[in-house]
A tleap script that builds the chain and sets N, CA, C and O, in Angstrom:
source leaprc.protein.ff14SB
mol = sequence {
  NMET ALA GLY VAL VAL VAL CYS VAL MET VAL
  LEU VAL ALA ALA SER ALA TYR GLY VAL LEU
  HIE LYS ARG ARG SER GLY ARG VAL ARG VAL
  ARG GLY ARG ASP ASP GLY ARG ARG LEU GLY
  ALA ALA GLU LEU GLY GLY GLU LEU GLY GLU
  ARG ALA THR LEU VAL GLN PHE SER SER ALA
  PHE CYS ALA PRO CYS ARG ALA THR LYS ARG
  ILE LEU GLY GLU VAL VAL GLU MET VAL PRO
  GLY VAL ALA HIE ILE GLU ILE ASP ALA GLU
  ALA HIE LEU ASP LEU VAL ARG GLU LEU ASP
  ILE LEU LYS THR PRO THR VAL LEU VAL LEU
  ASP ALA ASP GLY ARG VAL VAL ARG ARG ALA
  SER GLY GLN PRO ARG LYS ALA ASP VAL ILE
  ALA ALA LEU GLY GLU ALA CVAL
}
set mol.1.N position { -55.054 -24.103 40.527 }
set mol.1.CA position { -53.900 -24.934 40.799 }
set mol.1.C position { -53.258 -25.457 39.513 }
set mol.1.O position { -52.035 -25.452 39.375 }
set mol.2.N position { -54.088 -25.903 38.581 }
set mol.2.CA position { -53.570 -26.433 37.317 }
set mol.2.C position { -52.844 -25.347 36.535 }
set mol.2.O position { -51.848 -25.623 35.866 }
set mol.3.N position { -53.342 -24.098 36.617 }
set mol.3.CA position { -52.706 -22.980 35.927 }
set mol.3.C position { -51.311 -22.703 36.462 }
set mol.3.O position { -50.412 -22.353 35.697 }
set mol.4.N position { -51.120 -22.857 37.773 }
set mol.4.CA position { -49.810 -22.634 38.378 }
set mol.4.C position { -48.825 -23.704 37.909 }
set mol.4.O position { -47.667 -23.404 37.619 }
set mol.5.N position { -49.284 -24.941 37.836 }
set mol.5.CA position { -48.432 -26.044 37.386 }
set mol.5.C position { -48.003 -25.815 35.936 }
set mol.5.O position { -46.840 -26.032 35.598 }
set mol.6.N position { -48.920 -25.381 35.084 }
set mol.6.CA position { -48.601 -25.118 33.680 }
set mol.6.C position { -47.583 -23.985 33.580 }
set mol.6.O position { -46.633 -24.070 32.802 }
set mol.7.N position { -47.779 -22.924 34.365 }
set mol.7.CA position { -46.837 -21.797 34.351 }
set mol.7.C position { -45.441 -22.239 34.777 }
set mol.7.O position { -44.450 -21.842 34.163 }
set mol.8.N position { -45.358 -23.042 35.805 }
set mol.8.CA position { -44.064 -23.531 36.280 }
set mol.8.C position { -43.405 -24.399 35.217 }
set mol.8.O position { -42.201 -24.291 34.985 }
set mol.9.N position { -44.181 -25.254 34.574 }
set mol.9.CA position { -43.618 -26.112 33.528 }
set mol.9.C position { -43.104 -25.283 32.345 }
set mol.9.O position { -42.049 -25.581 31.786 }
set mol.10.N position { -43.848 -24.252 31.972 }
set mol.10.CA position { -43.417 -23.386 30.867 }
set mol.10.C position { -42.128 -22.661 31.247 }
set mol.10.O position { -41.216 -22.562 30.427 }
set mol.11.N position { -42.037 -22.154 32.470 }
set mol.11.CA position { -40.831 -21.465 32.926 }
set mol.11.C position { -39.623 -22.403 32.946 }
set mol.11.O position { -38.527 -22.004 32.553 }
set mol.12.N position { -39.809 -23.626 33.393 }
set mol.12.CA position { -38.719 -24.600 33.429 }
set mol.12.C position { -38.256 -24.920 32.005 }
set mol.12.O position { -37.055 -24.962 31.740 }
set mol.13.N position { -39.195 -25.144 31.095 }
set mol.13.CA position { -38.838 -25.460 29.713 }
set mol.13.C position { -38.116 -24.286 29.052 }
set mol.13.O position { -37.125 -24.481 28.349 }
set mol.14.N position { -38.610 -23.074 29.277 }
set mol.14.CA position { -37.975 -21.888 28.686 }
set mol.14.C position { -36.579 -21.678 29.250 }
set mol.14.O position { -35.659 -21.318 28.515 }
set mol.15.N position { -36.415 -21.898 30.537 }
set mol.15.CA position { -35.093 -21.754 31.151 }
set mol.15.C position { -34.107 -22.781 30.600 }
set mol.15.O position { -32.959 -22.449 30.308 }
set mol.16.N position { -34.552 -24.021 30.458 }
set mol.16.CA position { -33.689 -25.072 29.918 }
set mol.16.C position { -33.283 -24.738 28.479 }
set mol.16.O position { -32.124 -24.919 28.106 }
set mol.17.N position { -34.222 -24.256 27.677 }
set mol.17.CA position { -33.903 -23.873 26.312 }
set mol.17.C position { -32.894 -22.724 26.301 }
set mol.17.O position { -31.941 -22.746 25.522 }
set mol.18.N position { -33.093 -21.733 27.147 }
set mol.18.CA position { -32.184 -20.594 27.206 }
set mol.18.C position { -30.766 -21.000 27.580 }
set mol.18.O position { -29.805 -20.511 26.987 }
set mol.19.N position { -30.628 -21.880 28.547 }
set mol.19.CA position { -29.303 -22.350 28.970 }
set mol.19.C position { -28.642 -23.125 27.832 }
set mol.19.O position { -27.465 -22.913 27.539 }
set mol.20.N position { -29.391 -24.019 27.192 }
set mol.20.CA position { -28.841 -24.800 26.084 }
set mol.20.C position { -28.430 -23.893 24.927 }
set mol.20.O position { -27.356 -24.070 24.353 }
set mol.21.N position { -29.266 -22.936 24.584 }
set mol.21.CA position { -28.961 -22.014 23.489 }
set mol.21.C position { -27.713 -21.192 23.793 }
set mol.21.O position { -26.871 -21.002 22.916 }
set mol.22.N position { -27.587 -20.712 25.005 }
set mol.22.CA position { -26.428 -19.907 25.412 }
set mol.22.C position { -25.144 -20.737 25.335 }
set mol.22.O position { -24.108 -20.229 24.906 }
set mol.23.N position { -25.199 -21.996 25.742 }
set mol.23.CA position { -24.007 -22.857 25.722 }
set mol.23.C position { -23.563 -23.185 24.300 }
set mol.23.O position { -22.367 -23.330 24.047 }
set mol.24.N position { -24.511 -23.305 23.366 }
set mol.24.CA position { -24.171 -23.691 21.999 }
set mol.24.C position { -23.788 -22.510 21.124 }
set mol.24.O position { -23.056 -22.686 20.150 }
set mol.25.N position { -24.256 -21.324 21.439 }
set mol.25.CA position { -24.011 -20.146 20.607 }
set mol.25.C position { -22.532 -19.786 20.600 }
set mol.25.O position { -21.904 -19.668 21.652 }
set mol.26.N position { -21.985 -19.614 19.401 }
set mol.26.CA position { -20.586 -19.227 19.269 }
set mol.26.C position { -19.608 -20.385 19.276 }
set mol.26.O position { -18.416 -20.184 19.045 }
set mol.27.N position { -20.077 -21.573 19.531 }
set mol.27.CA position { -19.189 -22.730 19.527 }
set mol.27.C position { -18.809 -23.087 18.104 }
set mol.27.O position { -19.654 -23.101 17.210 }
set mol.28.N position { -17.549 -23.372 17.901 }
set mol.28.CA position { -17.081 -23.788 16.582 }
set mol.28.C position { -17.205 -25.293 16.526 }
set mol.28.O position { -16.641 -26.003 17.358 }
set mol.29.N position { -17.953 -25.785 15.536 }
set mol.29.CA position { -18.184 -27.222 15.469 }
set mol.29.C position { -18.276 -27.688 14.021 }
set mol.29.O position { -18.464 -26.890 13.102 }
set mol.30.N position { -18.141 -28.978 13.844 }
set mol.30.CA position { -18.257 -29.594 12.529 }
set mol.30.C position { -19.717 -29.953 12.313 }
set mol.30.O position { -20.392 -30.444 13.218 }
set mol.31.N position { -20.187 -29.702 11.113 }
set mol.31.CA position { -21.540 -30.102 10.759 }
set mol.31.C position { -21.451 -31.033 9.580 }
set mol.31.O position { -20.765 -30.721 8.607 }
set mol.32.N position { -22.113 -32.155 9.631 }
set mol.32.CA position { -22.076 -33.132 8.564 }
set mol.32.C position { -22.500 -32.580 7.217 }
set mol.32.O position { -21.985 -33.003 6.182 }
set mol.33.N position { -23.434 -31.640 7.220 }
set mol.33.CA position { -23.927 -31.057 5.983 }
set mol.33.C position { -22.831 -30.334 5.212 }
set mol.33.O position { -22.890 -30.257 3.984 }
set mol.34.N position { -21.843 -29.809 5.906 }
set mol.34.CA position { -20.773 -29.058 5.258 }
set mol.34.C position { -19.650 -29.961 4.761 }
set mol.34.O position { -18.771 -29.507 4.029 }
set mol.35.N position { -19.669 -31.208 5.145 }
set mol.35.CA position { -18.573 -32.114 4.834 }
set mol.35.C position { -18.318 -32.162 3.328 }
set mol.35.O position { -19.187 -32.562 2.552 }
set mol.36.N position { -17.120 -31.752 2.929 }
set mol.36.CA position { -16.732 -31.795 1.535 }
set mol.36.C position { -17.189 -30.611 0.708 }
set mol.36.O position { -16.801 -30.505 -0.456 }
set mol.37.N position { -17.990 -29.722 1.253 }
set mol.37.CA position { -18.481 -28.549 0.525 }
set mol.37.C position { -17.328 -27.602 0.245 }
set mol.37.O position { -16.551 -27.285 1.146 }
set mol.38.N position { -17.207 -27.143 -1.008 }
set mol.38.CA position { -16.137 -26.224 -1.403 }
set mol.38.C position { -16.723 -24.896 -1.839 }
set mol.38.O position { -17.750 -24.845 -2.516 }
set mol.39.N position { -16.059 -23.826 -1.443 }
set mol.39.CA position { -16.445 -22.482 -1.849 }
set mol.39.C position { -15.251 -21.823 -2.513 }
set mol.39.O position { -14.113 -22.018 -2.086 }
set mol.40.N position { -15.501 -21.052 -3.549 }
set mol.40.CA position { -14.427 -20.379 -4.254 }
set mol.40.C position { -14.537 -18.876 -4.176 }
set mol.40.O position { -15.502 -18.333 -3.637 }
set mol.41.N position { -13.538 -18.210 -4.721 }
set mol.41.CA position { -13.482 -16.750 -4.701 }
set mol.41.C position { -14.688 -16.139 -5.401 }
set mol.41.O position { -15.181 -15.096 -4.971 }
set mol.42.N position { -15.170 -16.761 -6.466 }
set mol.42.CA position { -16.314 -16.222 -7.206 }
set mol.42.C position { -17.574 -16.196 -6.337 }
set mol.42.O position { -18.323 -15.220 -6.365 }
set mol.43.N position { -17.808 -17.254 -5.572 }
set mol.43.CA position { -18.986 -17.312 -4.698 }
set mol.43.C position { -18.871 -16.359 -3.523 }
set mol.43.O position { -19.861 -15.773 -3.086 }
set mol.44.N position { -17.644 -16.207 -3.011 }
set mol.44.CA position { -17.433 -15.444 -1.784 }
set mol.44.C position { -17.147 -13.969 -2.030 }
set mol.44.O position { -17.265 -13.156 -1.114 }
set mol.45.N position { -16.777 -13.621 -3.241 }
set mol.45.CA position { -16.493 -12.218 -3.537 }
set mol.45.C position { -15.154 -11.744 -3.009 }
set mol.45.O position { -14.956 -10.542 -2.831 }
set mol.46.N position { -14.237 -12.652 -2.757 }
set mol.46.CA position { -12.901 -12.313 -2.266 }
set mol.46.C position { -11.974 -13.500 -2.433 }
set mol.46.O position { -12.417 -14.639 -2.582 }
set mol.47.N position { -10.693 -13.220 -2.406 }
set mol.47.CA position { -9.691 -14.268 -2.586 }
set mol.47.C position { -9.544 -15.111 -1.322 }
set mol.47.O position { -9.595 -14.592 -0.206 }
set mol.48.N position { -9.363 -16.415 -1.512 }
set mol.48.CA position { -9.122 -17.318 -0.391 }
set mol.48.C position { -7.712 -17.109 0.140 }
set mol.48.O position { -6.815 -16.709 -0.603 }
set mol.49.N position { -7.519 -17.381 1.426 }
set mol.49.CA position { -6.203 -17.297 2.028 }
set mol.49.C position { -5.317 -18.451 1.571 }
set mol.49.O position { -5.818 -19.487 1.133 }
set mol.50.N position { -4.009 -18.272 1.673 }
set mol.50.CA position { -3.067 -19.324 1.284 }
set mol.50.C position { -3.264 -20.586 2.106 }
set mol.50.O position { -3.182 -21.699 1.585 }
set mol.51.N position { -3.526 -20.402 3.407 }
set mol.51.CA position { -3.638 -21.553 4.308 }
set mol.51.C position { -5.074 -21.818 4.743 }
set mol.51.O position { -5.465 -22.975 4.904 }
set mol.52.N position { -5.868 -20.761 4.937 }
set mol.52.CA position { -7.249 -20.913 5.399 }
set mol.52.C position { -7.991 -19.602 5.173 }
set mol.52.O position { -7.385 -18.555 4.945 }
set mol.53.N position { -9.322 -19.685 5.243 }
set mol.53.CA position { -10.162 -18.501 5.084 }
set mol.53.C position { -11.273 -18.540 6.119 }
set mol.53.O position { -11.892 -19.580 6.342 }
set mol.54.N position { -11.519 -17.401 6.749 }
set mol.54.CA position { -12.619 -17.236 7.685 }
set mol.54.C position { -13.710 -16.453 6.964 }
set mol.54.O position { -13.512 -15.289 6.614 }
set mol.55.N position { -14.855 -17.085 6.743 }
set mol.55.CA position { -15.971 -16.452 6.042 }
set mol.55.C position { -17.029 -16.106 7.080 }
set mol.55.O position { -17.545 -16.980 7.776 }
set mol.56.N position { -17.344 -14.816 7.173 }
set mol.56.CA position { -18.307 -14.338 8.162 }
set mol.56.C position { -19.555 -13.830 7.465 }
set mol.56.O position { -19.475 -12.955 6.604 }
set mol.57.N position { -20.709 -14.374 7.830 }
set mol.57.CA position { -21.993 -13.878 7.354 }
set mol.57.C position { -22.539 -12.921 8.407 }
set mol.57.O position { -22.708 -13.291 9.569 }
set mol.58.N position { -22.814 -11.683 7.987 }
set mol.58.CA position { -23.246 -10.630 8.899 }
set mol.58.C position { -24.500 -9.963 8.361 }
set mol.58.O position { -24.905 -10.183 7.219 }
set mol.59.N position { -25.103 -9.144 9.211 }
set mol.59.CA position { -26.212 -8.291 8.789 }
set mol.59.C position { -25.996 -6.901 9.389 }
set mol.59.O position { -25.228 -6.733 10.336 }
set mol.60.N position { -26.677 -5.923 8.830 }
set mol.60.CA position { -26.416 -4.514 9.150 }
set mol.60.C position { -26.630 -4.172 10.624 }
set mol.60.O position { -25.840 -3.420 11.193 }
set mol.61.N position { -27.657 -4.693 11.243 }
set mol.61.CA position { -27.998 -4.286 12.603 }
set mol.61.C position { -27.626 -5.326 13.646 }
set mol.61.O position { -28.279 -5.428 14.685 }
set mol.62.N position { -26.599 -6.087 13.380 }
set mol.62.CA position { -26.171 -7.184 14.250 }
set mol.62.C position { -24.966 -6.730 15.082 }
set mol.62.O position { -23.858 -6.607 14.560 }
set mol.63.N position { -25.187 -6.484 16.368 }
set mol.63.CA position { -24.087 -6.053 17.248 }
set mol.63.C position { -23.015 -7.139 17.405 }
set mol.63.O position { -21.830 -6.809 17.353 }
set mol.64.N position { -23.372 -8.420 17.595 }
set mol.64.CA position { -22.331 -9.453 17.689 }
set mol.64.C position { -21.505 -9.584 16.408 }
set mol.64.O position { -20.371 -10.061 16.450 }
set mol.65.N position { -22.064 -9.165 15.274 }
set mol.65.CA position { -21.320 -9.235 14.011 }
set mol.65.C position { -20.112 -8.302 14.043 }
set mol.65.O position { -19.045 -8.656 13.543 }
set mol.66.N position { -20.271 -7.119 14.623 }
set mol.66.CA position { -19.154 -6.175 14.710 }
set mol.66.C position { -18.054 -6.730 15.607 }
set mol.66.O position { -16.871 -6.611 15.286 }
set mol.67.N position { -18.433 -7.330 16.721 }
set mol.67.CA position { -17.441 -7.933 17.617 }
set mol.67.C position { -16.756 -9.128 16.950 }
set mol.67.O position { -15.553 -9.331 17.113 }
set mol.68.N position { -17.526 -9.911 16.201 }
set mol.68.CA position { -16.956 -11.059 15.494 }
set mol.68.C position { -15.962 -10.591 14.436 }
set mol.68.O position { -14.909 -11.204 14.262 }
set mol.69.N position { -16.288 -9.516 13.733 }
set mol.69.CA position { -15.373 -8.965 12.724 }
set mol.69.C position { -14.049 -8.556 13.369 }
set mol.69.O position { -12.978 -8.784 12.807 }
set mol.70.N position { -14.133 -7.954 14.545 }
set mol.70.CA position { -12.925 -7.549 15.265 }
set mol.70.C position { -12.103 -8.768 15.679 }
set mol.70.O position { -10.885 -8.780 15.504 }
set mol.71.N position { -12.751 -9.781 16.222 }
set mol.71.CA position { -12.068 -11.004 16.661 }
set mol.71.C position { -11.385 -11.689 15.478 }
set mol.71.O position { -10.222 -12.080 15.571 }
set mol.72.N position { -12.105 -11.831 14.374 }
set mol.72.CA position { -11.535 -12.500 13.206 }
set mol.72.C position { -10.387 -11.689 12.620 }
set mol.72.O position { -9.407 -12.261 12.141 }
set mol.73.N position { -10.497 -10.365 12.652 }
set mol.73.CA position { -9.399 -9.513 12.198 }
set mol.73.C position { -8.144 -9.713 13.032 }
set mol.73.O position { -7.038 -9.746 12.494 }
set mol.74.N position { -8.311 -9.849 14.350 }
set mol.74.CA position { -7.166 -10.095 15.232 }
set mol.74.C position { -6.526 -11.452 14.922 }
set mol.74.O position { -5.302 -11.581 14.932 }
set mol.75.N position { -7.354 -12.454 14.648 }
set mol.75.CA position { -6.832 -13.789 14.326 }
set mol.75.C position { -6.056 -13.744 13.012 }
set mol.75.O position { -4.985 -14.342 12.902 }
set mol.76.N position { -6.595 -13.037 12.014 }
set mol.76.CA position { -5.922 -12.927 10.713 }
set mol.76.C position { -4.551 -12.264 10.870 }
set mol.76.O position { -3.594 -12.648 10.197 }
set mol.77.N position { -4.456 -11.272 11.758 }
set mol.77.CA position { -3.168 -10.619 12.005 }
set mol.77.C position { -2.178 -11.554 12.696 }
set mol.77.O position { -0.970 -11.436 12.492 }
set mol.78.N position { -2.679 -12.478 13.511 }
set mol.78.CA position { -1.825 -13.392 14.267 }
set mol.78.C position { -1.344 -14.584 13.442 }
set mol.78.O position { -0.227 -15.064 13.636 }
set mol.79.N position { -2.181 -15.061 12.527 }
set mol.79.CA position { -1.901 -16.309 11.807 }
set mol.79.C position { -1.629 -15.997 10.334 }
set mol.79.O position { -2.540 -15.593 9.611 }
set mol.80.N position { -0.398 -16.180 9.887 }
set mol.80.CA position { -0.075 -15.881 8.489 }
set mol.80.C position { -0.791 -16.818 7.519 }
set mol.80.O position { -0.995 -17.997 7.807 }
set mol.81.N position { -1.166 -16.268 6.365 }
set mol.81.CA position { -1.803 -17.065 5.325 }
set mol.81.C position { -3.295 -17.262 5.501 }
set mol.81.O position { -3.904 -18.058 4.787 }
set mol.82.N position { -3.894 -16.541 6.451 }
set mol.82.CA position { -5.330 -16.659 6.693 }
set mol.82.C position { -6.010 -15.375 6.233 }
set mol.82.O position { -5.549 -14.274 6.535 }
set mol.83.N position { -7.115 -15.528 5.497 }
set mol.83.CA position { -7.885 -14.385 5.016 }
set mol.83.C position { -9.234 -14.340 5.725 }
set mol.83.O position { -9.721 -15.355 6.221 }
set mol.84.N position { -9.831 -13.150 5.765 }
set mol.84.CA position { -11.159 -12.950 6.345 }
set mol.84.C position { -12.038 -12.309 5.284 }
set mol.84.O position { -11.699 -11.258 4.739 }
set mol.85.N position { -13.163 -12.943 4.993 }
set mol.85.CA position { -14.129 -12.404 4.035 }
set mol.85.C position { -15.451 -12.231 4.771 }
set mol.85.O position { -15.987 -13.181 5.340 }
set mol.86.N position { -15.970 -11.003 4.752 }
set mol.86.CA position { -17.267 -10.732 5.373 }
set mol.86.C position { -18.318 -10.619 4.282 }
set mol.86.O position { -18.129 -9.905 3.298 }
set mol.87.N position { -19.427 -11.327 4.460 }
set mol.87.CA position { -20.505 -11.347 3.476 }
set mol.87.C position { -21.773 -10.805 4.121 }
set mol.87.O position { -22.160 -11.234 5.208 }
set mol.88.N position { -22.413 -9.861 3.446 }
set mol.88.CA position { -23.694 -9.321 3.899 }
set mol.88.C position { -24.769 -10.360 3.590 }
set mol.88.O position { -25.101 -10.593 2.428 }
set mol.89.N position { -25.302 -10.972 4.623 }
set mol.89.CA position { -26.276 -12.056 4.451 }
set mol.89.C position { -27.514 -11.589 3.698 }
set mol.89.O position { -28.071 -12.341 2.898 }
set mol.90.N position { -27.950 -10.360 3.944 }
set mol.90.CA position { -29.156 -9.848 3.298 }
set mol.90.C position { -28.961 -9.660 1.792 }
set mol.90.O position { -29.917 -9.787 1.027 }
set mol.91.N position { -27.747 -9.361 1.364 }
set mol.91.CA position { -27.471 -9.132 -0.052 }
set mol.91.C position { -27.138 -10.420 -0.803 }
set mol.91.O position { -27.079 -10.420 -2.032 }
set mol.92.N position { -26.922 -11.505 -0.082 }
set mol.92.CA position { -26.547 -12.783 -0.709 }
set mol.92.C position { -27.461 -13.911 -0.217 }
set mol.92.O position { -26.986 -14.928 0.289 }
set mol.93.N position { -28.757 -13.723 -0.370 }
set mol.93.CA position { -29.728 -14.683 0.166 }
set mol.93.C position { -29.619 -16.066 -0.471 }
set mol.93.O position { -29.853 -17.069 0.202 }
set mol.94.N position { -29.271 -16.138 -1.748 }
set mol.94.CA position { -29.125 -17.454 -2.382 }
set mol.94.C position { -28.022 -18.269 -1.706 }
set mol.94.O position { -28.202 -19.452 -1.415 }
set mol.95.N position { -26.884 -17.627 -1.459 }
set mol.95.CA position { -25.771 -18.304 -0.793 }
set mol.95.C position { -26.135 -18.659 0.649 }
set mol.95.O position { -25.774 -19.732 1.132 }
set mol.96.N position { -26.841 -17.771 1.331 }
set mol.96.CA position { -27.283 -18.028 2.705 }
set mol.96.C position { -28.169 -19.268 2.753 }
set mol.96.O position { -28.009 -20.125 3.622 }
set mol.97.N position { -29.089 -19.351 1.824 }
set mol.97.CA position { -29.988 -20.523 1.783 }
set mol.97.C position { -29.219 -21.795 1.433 }
set mol.97.O position { -29.427 -22.849 2.033 }
set mol.98.N position { -28.335 -21.674 0.459 }
set mol.98.CA position { -27.555 -22.829 0.009 }
set mol.98.C position { -26.696 -23.401 1.136 }
set mol.98.O position { -26.548 -24.618 1.253 }
set mol.99.N position { -26.132 -22.522 1.964 }
set mol.99.CA position { -25.251 -22.953 3.052 }
set mol.99.C position { -25.985 -23.155 4.370 }
set mol.99.O position { -25.367 -23.482 5.383 }
set mol.100.N position { -27.297 -22.961 4.362 }
set mol.100.CA position { -28.120 -23.152 5.558 }
set mol.100.C position { -27.659 -22.246 6.703 }
set mol.100.O position { -27.510 -22.696 7.839 }
set mol.101.N position { -27.437 -20.972 6.394 }
set mol.101.CA position { -27.084 -19.979 7.408 }
set mol.101.C position { -28.387 -19.545 8.071 }
set mol.101.O position { -29.265 -18.986 7.413 }
set mol.102.N position { -28.513 -19.800 9.372 }
set mol.102.CA position { -29.771 -19.528 10.062 }
set mol.102.C position { -29.735 -18.260 10.903 }
set mol.102.O position { -30.788 -17.721 11.244 }
set mol.103.N position { -28.543 -17.772 11.246 }
set mol.103.CA position { -28.452 -16.559 12.054 }
set mol.103.C position { -27.125 -15.882 11.788 }
set mol.103.O position { -26.189 -16.486 11.265 }
set mol.104.N position { -27.065 -14.614 12.159 }
set mol.104.CA position { -25.812 -13.876 12.041 }
set mol.104.C position { -25.346 -13.511 13.436 }
set mol.104.O position { -26.167 -13.230 14.310 }
set mol.105.N position { -24.055 -13.510 13.656 }
set mol.105.CA position { -23.023 -13.925 12.730 }
set mol.105.C position { -22.912 -15.446 12.657 }
set mol.105.O position { -23.138 -16.156 13.637 }
set mol.106.N position { -22.559 -15.917 11.476 }
set mol.106.CA position { -22.149 -17.301 11.279 }
set mol.106.C position { -20.786 -17.251 10.614 }
set mol.106.O position { -20.587 -16.513 9.649 }
set mol.107.N position { -19.852 -18.032 11.127 }
set mol.107.CA position { -18.489 -18.059 10.602 }
set mol.107.C position { -18.202 -19.460 10.065 }
set mol.107.O position { -18.411 -20.461 10.751 }
set mol.108.N position { -17.720 -19.508 8.825 }
set mol.108.CA position { -17.267 -20.764 8.233 }
set mol.108.C position { -15.752 -20.730 8.175 }
set mol.108.O position { -15.168 -19.719 7.785 }
set mol.109.N position { -15.114 -21.817 8.557 }
set mol.109.CA position { -13.661 -21.944 8.463 }
set mol.109.C position { -13.379 -22.842 7.269 }
set mol.109.O position { -13.786 -24.003 7.235 }
set mol.110.N position { -12.666 -22.277 6.277 }
set mol.110.CA position { -12.333 -23.015 5.064 }
set mol.110.C position { -10.857 -23.361 5.062 }
set mol.110.O position { -10.032 -22.594 5.557 }
set mol.111.N position { -10.524 -24.521 4.503 }
set mol.111.CA position { -9.110 -24.860 4.342 }
set mol.111.C position { -8.579 -24.179 3.076 }
set mol.111.O position { -9.304 -23.409 2.446 }
set mol.112.N position { -7.347 -24.443 2.701 }
set mol.112.CA position { -6.722 -23.772 1.557 }
set mol.112.C position { -7.444 -24.061 0.243 }
set mol.112.O position { -7.381 -23.256 -0.686 }
set mol.113.N position { -8.127 -25.202 0.157 }
set mol.113.CA position { -8.862 -25.563 -1.055 }
set mol.113.C position { -10.297 -25.053 -1.060 }
set mol.113.O position { -11.037 -25.296 -2.014 }
set mol.114.N position { -10.700 -24.344 0.003 }
set mol.114.CA position { -12.048 -23.801 0.078 }
set mol.114.C position { -13.079 -24.745 0.655 }
set mol.114.O position { -14.278 -24.475 0.577 }
set mol.115.N position { -12.630 -25.862 1.239 }
set mol.115.CA position { -13.554 -26.809 1.870 }
set mol.115.C position { -13.952 -26.304 3.255 }
set mol.115.O position { -13.108 -25.848 4.026 }
set mol.116.N position { -15.239 -26.389 3.559 }
set mol.116.CA position { -15.742 -25.990 4.879 }
set mol.116.C position { -15.355 -27.072 5.877 }
set mol.116.O position { -15.784 -28.219 5.754 }
set mol.117.N position { -14.530 -26.700 6.882 }
set mol.117.CA position { -14.106 -27.676 7.883 }
set mol.117.C position { -14.741 -27.426 9.244 }
set mol.117.O position { -14.856 -28.345 10.055 }
set mol.118.N position { -15.149 -26.201 9.497 }
set mol.118.CA position { -15.804 -25.859 10.770 }
set mol.118.C position { -16.820 -24.758 10.532 }
set mol.118.O position { -16.780 -24.055 9.523 }
set mol.119.N position { -17.744 -24.622 11.496 }
set mol.119.CA position { -18.798 -23.616 11.426 }
set mol.119.C position { -19.126 -23.164 12.845 }
set mol.119.O position { -19.145 -23.970 13.776 }
set mol.120.N position { -19.383 -21.871 13.000 }
set mol.120.CA position { -19.814 -21.327 14.295 }
set mol.120.C position { -21.003 -20.416 14.063 }
set mol.120.O position { -20.953 -19.535 13.205 }
set mol.121.N position { -22.062 -20.616 14.813 }
set mol.121.CA position { -23.206 -19.716 14.800 }
set mol.121.C position { -23.160 -18.904 16.070 }
set mol.121.O position { -23.052 -19.457 17.165 }
set mol.122.N position { -23.241 -17.595 15.930 }
set mol.122.CA position { -23.089 -16.713 17.076 }
set mol.122.C position { -21.655 -16.226 17.149 }
set mol.122.O position { -20.816 -16.605 16.332 }
set mol.123.N position { -21.384 -15.388 18.125 }
set mol.123.CA position { -20.048 -14.798 18.268 }
set mol.123.C position { -19.070 -15.819 18.837 }
set mol.123.O position { -19.226 -16.254 19.978 }
set mol.124.N position { -18.048 -16.212 18.043 }
set mol.124.CA position { -17.087 -17.201 18.530 }
set mol.124.C position { -16.024 -16.572 19.426 }
set mol.124.O position { -15.760 -15.372 19.347 }
set mol.125.N position { -15.428 -17.385 20.265 }
set mol.125.CA position { -14.287 -16.926 21.066 }
set mol.125.C position { -13.032 -17.039 20.209 }
set mol.125.O position { -12.926 -17.918 19.353 }
set mol.126.N position { -12.083 -16.136 20.453 }
set mol.126.CA position { -10.837 -16.121 19.678 }
set mol.126.C position { -10.117 -17.461 19.780 }
set mol.126.O position { -9.606 -17.965 18.779 }
set mol.127.N position { -10.071 -18.036 20.965 }
set mol.127.CA position { -9.376 -19.317 21.161 }
set mol.127.C position { -10.019 -20.427 20.329 }
set mol.127.O position { -9.316 -21.281 19.787 }
set mol.128.N position { -11.348 -20.420 20.226 }
set mol.128.CA position { -12.032 -21.433 19.423 }
set mol.128.C position { -11.721 -21.274 17.939 }
set mol.128.O position { -11.562 -22.264 17.225 }
set mol.129.N position { -11.633 -20.022 17.475 }
set mol.129.CA position { -11.309 -19.773 16.060 }
set mol.129.C position { -9.897 -20.260 15.756 }
set mol.129.O position { -9.665 -20.899 14.729 }
set mol.130.N position { -8.958 -19.960 16.643 }
set mol.130.CA position { -7.578 -20.384 16.441 }
set mol.130.C position { -7.479 -21.910 16.444 }
set mol.130.O position { -6.744 -22.485 15.641 }
set mol.131.N position { -8.201 -22.553 17.327 }
set mol.131.CA position { -8.216 -24.021 17.369 }
set mol.131.C position { -8.814 -24.602 16.089 }
set mol.131.O position { -8.318 -25.603 15.572 }
set mol.132.N position { -9.877 -23.979 15.577 }
set mol.132.CA position { -10.492 -24.454 14.331 }
set mol.132.C position { -9.539 -24.271 13.160 }
set mol.132.O position { -9.510 -25.099 12.249 }
set mol.133.N position { -8.769 -23.207 13.175 }
set mol.133.CA position { -7.779 -22.993 12.110 }
set mol.133.C position { -6.727 -24.095 12.116 }
set mol.133.O position { -6.205 -24.466 11.065 }
set mol.134.N position { -6.416 -24.622 13.308 }
set mol.134.CA position { -5.459 -25.708 13.413 }
set mol.134.C position { -5.882 -26.917 12.595 }
set mol.134.O position { -5.033 -27.637 12.070 }
set mol.135.N position { -7.164 -27.144 12.482 }
set mol.135.CA position { -7.665 -28.268 11.675 }
set mol.135.C position { -7.649 -27.927 10.193 }
set mol.135.O position { -7.494 -28.815 9.355 }
set mol.136.N position { -7.808 -26.656 9.861 }
set mol.136.CA position { -7.897 -26.240 8.460 }
set mol.136.C position { -6.533 -26.165 7.783 }
set mol.136.O position { -6.433 -26.365 6.573 }
set mol.137.N position { -5.477 -25.879 8.554 }
set mol.137.CA position { -4.145 -25.710 7.935 }
set mol.137.C position { -3.302 -26.957 8.047 }
set mol.137.O position { -2.164 -26.977 7.579 }
savepdb mol mol.pdb
quit
């Protein structure tokens, strides 16, 4: 009987974690740790956009990374003055550690001065990216 109760409790806890993780993944949000952090072209390996920059951390075998690249490319085509820089997380481990990138894809939204204003872990929705750009420009 005690074993059944433990199994049920484990299933409930795992289900709650799964639902919470699914709801948070891909959401564009502000993180206090990024407040005021600036990134430049030298660190990112590409020129910043006139109005904003979308920085995507990806890895080679990440399927959501390919979809995120497509979404960000569509946003860049829609919004003038916005650039997209994709960074291979495995090749830039120092930067990944410095920025506390925990999973791929992770997208940072930078303003024109290179300040991190928003962050999304997981595949973001196009509407959320466009809304985050509204704060950056």
